[in-house]
C-alpha positions in Angstrom: 0.0 0.0 0.0 1.0 3.6 -0.6 1.0 6.2 2.1 -0.4 9.6 1.5 -2.6 12.0 3.4 -4.8 12.9 0.5 -4.9 11.7 -3.1 -4.2 14.6 -5.4 -5.0 13.8 -9.0 -2.4 16.3 -10.2 0.5 14.6 -8.3 3.0 12.6 -10.4 4.3 9.2 -9.3 7.7 10.6 -8.6 6.2 13.3 -6.3 4.1 10.7 -4.6 7.1 8.5 -4.0 9.1 11.4 -2.5 6.2 12.3 -0.2 5.7 8.8 1.0 9.3 8.5 2.0 9.4 11.9 3.6 6.2 12.1 5.6 5.9 9.9 8.6 2.4 9.2 10.0 0.6 9.3 6.7 -2.3 7.0 6.4 -2.2 4.2 3.8 -4.5 4.4 0.7 -5.4 1.6 -1.5 -4.2 1.2 -5.1 -7.9 1.4 -6.1 -8.1 4.9 -4.5 -5.0 6.0 -6.4 -6.3 4.7 -9.7 -9.7 6.3 -9.2 -8.0 9.6 -8.5 -5.9 9.2 -11.7 -9.0 8.3 -13.6 -10.7 11.6 -12.5 -7.6 13.5 -13.5 -7.4 11.9 -16.9 -11.2 12.5 -17.5 -10.7 16.2 -16.7 -7.8 16.4 -19.1 -9.9 14.8 -21.8 -12.7 17.3 -21.3 -10.2 20.2 -21.4 -8.5 18.9 -24.6 -11.9 18.4 -26.2 -12.8 22.0 -25.4 -9.5 23.2 -26.8 -10.0 21.1 -30.0 -13.5 22.6 -30.5 -12.2 26.1 -30.1 -9.3 25.5 -32.5 -11.8 24.0 -35.1 -14.0 27.0 -34.8 -11.1 29.4 -35.2 -9.9 27.4 -38.3 -13.4 27.6 -39.8 -13.4 31.4 -39.3 -10.0 31.7 -40.9 -11.0 29.6 -43.9 -14.5 31.1 -44.4 -13.3 34.2 -46.3 -11.2 32.0 -48.6 -14.0 29.6 -49.4 -15.7 32.2 -51.6 -12.5 32.7 -53.8 -13.3 31.9 -57.3 -16.8 30.6 -56.5 -18.7 33.9 -55.9 
C-alpha cells in the first residue's frame, strides 16, 4: 500500500514516492483509490482537450471562411 494524506489527481508518481518516504504518519491508501483519482484527473484532461479542440476547429473555420468564396462567388 502507498501512504499519503490525501490523493491529489495532479501529483506525479515521482512526487508521490518522495512524499511517501518523507512524511511519517501518513495514512495508507489503496491502489484502487489511487487509480480512481488518476481516472478523474485523466477525464478532466480529456474534457479540457476536447474544449480546446473545439475552439481550434471553430477558429480554423473562421479563418478559412473568407477564402471559401474565392473563385466561387
